N, CA, C and O atoms as CSV, one atom per row, in Angstrom:
chain,resi,resn,atom,element,x,y,z
A,1,MET,N,N,0.825,-1.170,-0.003
A,1,MET,CA,C,0.006,0.004,0.004
A,1,MET,C,C,0.892,1.261,-0.005
A,1,MET,O,O,1.905,1.316,0.692
A,2,ILE,N,N,0.512,2.236,-0.775
A,2,ILE,CA,C,1.284,3.478,-0.898
A,2,ILE,C,C,0.860,4.440,0.223
A,2,ILE,O,O,-0.322,4.727,0.410
A,3,GLU,N,N,1.855,4.918,0.949
A,3,GLU,CA,C,1.588,5.876,2.005
A,3,GLU,C,C,1.546,7.299,1.427
A,3,GLU,O,O,2.366,7.647,0.577
A,4,PRO,N,N,0.608,8.104,1.878
A,4,PRO,CA,C,0.607,9.497,1.377
A,4,PRO,C,C,1.832,10.243,1.902
A,4,PRO,O,O,2.052,10.322,3.110
A,5,GLY,N,N,2.600,10.772,1.009
A,5,GLY,CA,C,3.835,11.473,1.389
A,5,GLY,C,C,3.589,12.959,1.561
A,5,GLY,O,O,2.511,13.479,1.273
A,6,ASN,N,N,4.601,13.604,2.027
A,6,ASN,CA,C,4.527,15.027,2.195
A,6,ASN,C,C,4.990,15.672,0.872
A,6,ASN,O,O,6.183,15.690,0.569
A,7,ASP,N,N,4.038,16.195,0.100
A,7,ASP,CA,C,4.328,16.698,-1.246
A,7,ASP,C,C,4.727,18.157,-1.230
A,7,ASP,O,O,4.100,18.980,-1.897
A,8,LYS,N,N,5.766,18.490,-0.475
A,8,LYS,CA,C,6.247,19.856,-0.471
A,8,LYS,C,C,7.140,20.077,-1.674
A,8,LYS,O,O,7.822,19.160,-2.133
A,9,ILE,N,N,7.133,21.295,-2.180
A,9,ILE,CA,C,7.933,21.658,-3.321
A,9,ILE,C,C,9.368,21.913,-2.845
A,9,ILE,O,O,9.575,22.738,-1.954
A,10,PRO,N,N,10.365,21.223,-3.419
A,10,PRO,CA,C,11.738,21.490,-2.974
A,10,PRO,C,C,12.238,22.826,-3.466
A,10,PRO,O,O,11.769,23.326,-4.488
A,11,LEU,N,N,13.181,23.411,-2.759
A,11,LEU,CA,C,13.886,24.631,-3.105
A,11,LEU,C,C,13.062,25.908,-2.913
A,11,LEU,O,O,13.551,26.865,-2.312
A,12,PHE,N,N,11.848,25.940,-3.401
A,12,PHE,CA,C,10.994,27.117,-3.230
A,12,PHE,C,C,9.715,26.700,-2.485
A,12,PHE,O,O,9.285,25.550,-2.563
A,13,LYS,N,N,9.129,27.643,-1.774
A,13,LYS,CA,C,7.936,27.307,-0.990
A,13,LYS,C,C,6.637,27.464,-1.783
A,13,LYS,O,O,5.624,26.860,-1.428
A,14,LYS,N,N,6.654,28.260,-2.841
A,14,LYS,CA,C,5.442,28.512,-3.607
A,14,LYS,C,C,5.723,28.207,-5.087
A,14,LYS,O,O,6.842,28.351,-5.579
A,15,TRP,N,N,4.648,27.778,-5.773
A,15,TRP,CA,C,4.768,27.482,-7.189
A,15,TRP,C,C,5.081,28.754,-7.974
A,15,TRP,O,O,5.790,28.696,-8.979
A,16,ARG,N,N,4.560,29.911,-7.528
A,16,ARG,CA,C,4.818,31.169,-8.217
A,16,ARG,C,C,6.315,31.461,-8.326
A,16,ARG,O,O,6.777,31.978,-9.344
A,17,GLN,N,N,7.060,31.134,-7.290
A,17,GLN,CA,C,8.518,31.341,-7.311
A,17,GLN,C,C,9.181,30.443,-8.343
A,17,GLN,O,O,10.148,30.850,-8.988
A,18,TRP,N,N,8.671,29.219,-8.508
A,18,TRP,CA,C,9.179,28.326,-9.542
A,18,TRP,C,C,8.938,28.907,-10.934
A,18,TRP,O,O,9.815,28.870,-11.797
A,19,TYR,N,N,7.717,29.451,-11.139
A,19,TYR,CA,C,7.389,30.018,-12.454
A,19,TYR,C,C,8.290,31.189,-12.769
A,19,TYR,O,O,8.781,31.297,-13.893
A,20,VAL,N,N,8.521,32.068,-11.814
A,20,VAL,CA,C,9.405,33.224,-12.009
A,20,VAL,C,C,10.834,32.743,-12.302
A,20,VAL,O,O,11.509,33.291,-13.173
A,21,PHE,N,N,11.282,31.734,-11.582
A,21,PHE,CA,C,12.630,31.189,-11.784
A,21,PHE,C,C,12.774,30.621,-13.192
A,21,PHE,O,O,13.759,30.911,-13.870
A,22,VAL,N,N,11.820,29.825,-13.641
A,22,VAL,CA,C,11.893,29.187,-14.972
A,22,VAL,C,C,11.816,30.255,-16.055
A,22,VAL,O,O,12.573,30.182,-17.023
A,23,ILE,N,N,10.930,31.246,-15.933
A,23,ILE,CA,C,10.830,32.303,-16.926
A,23,ILE,C,C,12.130,33.121,-16.962
A,23,ILE,O,O,12.571,33.532,-18.035
A,24,GLY,N,N,12.733,33.354,-15.814
A,24,GLY,CA,C,14.004,34.072,-15.763
A,24,GLY,C,C,15.120,33.310,-16.470
A,24,GLY,O,O,15.907,33.900,-17.211
A,25,ILE,N,N,15.188,31.994,-16.241
A,25,ILE,CA,C,16.198,31.177,-16.906
A,25,ILE,C,C,15.977,31.184,-18.432
A,25,ILE,O,O,16.935,31.276,-19.199
A,26,LEU,N,N,14.724,31.088,-18.859
A,26,LEU,CA,C,14.464,31.098,-20.307
A,26,LEU,C,C,14.824,32.443,-20.915
A,26,LEU,O,O,15.381,32.492,-22.012
A,27,ALA,N,N,14.515,33.540,-20.221
A,27,ALA,CA,C,14.874,34.863,-20.733
A,27,ALA,C,C,16.397,35.006,-20.821
A,27,ALA,O,O,16.915,35.569,-21.785
A,28,LEU,N,N,17.103,34.502,-19.823
A,28,LEU,CA,C,18.567,34.530,-19.843
A,28,LEU,C,C,19.110,33.740,-21.033
A,28,LEU,O,O,20.021,34.202,-21.719
A,29,LEU,N,N,18.565,32.571,-21.277
A,29,LEU,CA,C,19.011,31.760,-22.409
A,29,LEU,C,C,18.748,32.464,-23.744
A,29,LEU,O,O,19.579,32.424,-24.652
A,30,ILE,N,N,17.593,33.103,-23.849
A,30,ILE,CA,C,17.271,33.816,-25.078
A,30,ILE,C,C,18.280,34.937,-25.301
A,30,ILE,O,O,18.752,35.121,-26.423
A,31,LEU,N,N,18.616,35.684,-24.265
A,31,LEU,CA,C,19.601,36.765,-24.399
A,31,LEU,C,C,20.998,36.204,-24.755
A,31,LEU,O,O,21.694,36.757,-25.606
A,32,LEU,N,N,21.387,35.124,-24.107
A,32,LEU,CA,C,22.693,34.533,-24.413
A,32,LEU,C,C,22.784,34.061,-25.850
A,32,LEU,O,O,23.785,34.320,-26.518
A,33,PHE,N,N,21.760,33.372,-26.344
A,33,PHE,CA,C,21.754,32.907,-27.718
A,33,PHE,C,C,21.687,34.071,-28.696
A,33,PHE,O,O,22.270,33.999,-29.778
A,34,TYR,N,N,20.985,35.146,-28.334
A,34,TYR,CA,C,20.933,36.323,-29.199
A,34,TYR,C,C,22.310,36.937,-29.352
A,34,TYR,O,O,22.733,37.228,-30.470
A,35,PHE,N,N,23.019,37.141,-28.247
A,35,PHE,CA,C,24.358,37.725,-28.333
A,35,PHE,C,C,25.360,36.764,-28.990
A,35,PHE,O,O,26.274,37.193,-29.693
A,36,PHE,N,N,25.174,35.471,-28.751
A,36,PHE,CA,C,26.036,34.482,-29.374
A,36,PHE,C,C,25.902,34.517,-30.891
A,36,PHE,O,O,26.907,34.531,-31.601
A,37,THR,N,N,24.668,34.530,-31.396
A,37,THR,CA,C,24.470,34.554,-32.836
A,37,THR,C,C,24.866,35.897,-33.432
A,37,THR,O,O,25.342,35.949,-34.566
A,38,LYS,N,N,24.680,36.982,-32.690
A,38,LYS,CA,C,25.078,38.300,-33.188
A,38,LYS,C,C,26.602,38.388,-33.304
A,38,LYS,O,O,27.125,39.003,-34.233
A,39,HIS,N,N,27.306,37.772,-32.357
A,39,HIS,CA,C,28.768,37.797,-32.370
A,39,HIS,C,C,29.330,37.026,-33.554
A,39,HIS,O,O,30.313,37.462,-34.152
A,40,PHE,N,N,28.743,35.908,-33.906
A,40,PHE,CA,C,29.262,35.072,-34.994
A,40,PHE,C,C,28.609,35.313,-36.340
A,40,PHE,O,O,28.884,34.583,-37.292
A,41,SER,N,N,27.763,36.307,-36.443
A,41,SER,CA,C,27.127,36.583,-37.748
A,41,SER,C,C,27.965,37.529,-38.583
A,41,SER,O,O,27.583,37.868,-39.703
């Protein structure tokens, strides 16, 4: 039988913080790839 576990979110306490973190990482990647392609074009 499966016991109900404590489903706390690791690292951040709220899902909203996860969303902001992921959107920030994606924005950073977009900027990095933009400057990377601009440098080698």
